[in-house]
N, C-alpha and C positions, 0 to 999 in steps of 0.2 A: 265115394262114400263107401265105408267097407261093409261089405255084405254080411259081415258077421255081429255086427253093432245092430241091436233092437233099439230103435228109436223111442218107441212106445213101450216100457217095460212090462213083461206080462201081456202086451197086445192088447190091452183094456186101460180106459180112464177112468173106469169104475172104482170107486174106493170106500171104504167103511165109514169114512168122516171127513169133514172138513180138513182136520190136521194130518189125516193120510193124504187127502189130495194136493195139499200145499207142499207136501215132501215130496211127492209125486212131480210136481211143477219144478220145483228146486233140480229133481234129478233129470229130467227133460231138457232143462235149460243148459244143464253140465254135459249133457249128452250131444246137445246141438254144438256146443264149444267143441267138444271133442271130435266130432266129424268135421266141423269147419276148419280145425287146425288139429290133424291127426298125429302131427309129431309131438310127443311129450316132453321131449327136450326143449322145444321152442315155448310150448304152454308153461313149462317151468321158469323160463327166462322171461317170459311175458308179465307173469304173475306180479311180481313186484311193481311193475310200471301202472297196472290197473289198480292194484292195491291202495296205492297212493295217490289216484286220481280221482276226486270226487264225482265228476261228471261220469266216467266209467263206470264207478261203484252205482250211481242211479241207473245208468243204462241197463246194468244186470239187473236192479231191483225192477225195472220196468219189463223186462223180460220174463223174470218170475212170475210177475204179475200177470200178464197176458197168458201164459201158460194156466195159470191158476184159475183165469176167469174161463177158460175153455173146459178144464176140468170141472168146475163148479157147474157148469150149465149142462154138462154130460151126466152130473149126479143130481142135479135139481136142488142144490144147495140152497139156492136163494128161491124158497117156494113163497 
């Protein structure tokens, strides 16, 4: 894992709105992929594979949803 990649941008899950929380969830999911496959060239080659695979796209959506659940709980969005 790269010491220079900050996995929690701003080192906080606190956001001003659910919309910002959702955007943070997407960013965290993308950072997870970047850490998992640090080679940008390989990620670029793989993009067309998952972009055309419904199961992989659903898995990406599930990953973002799990991140958003964590962020929403941290922000008490579900009062």
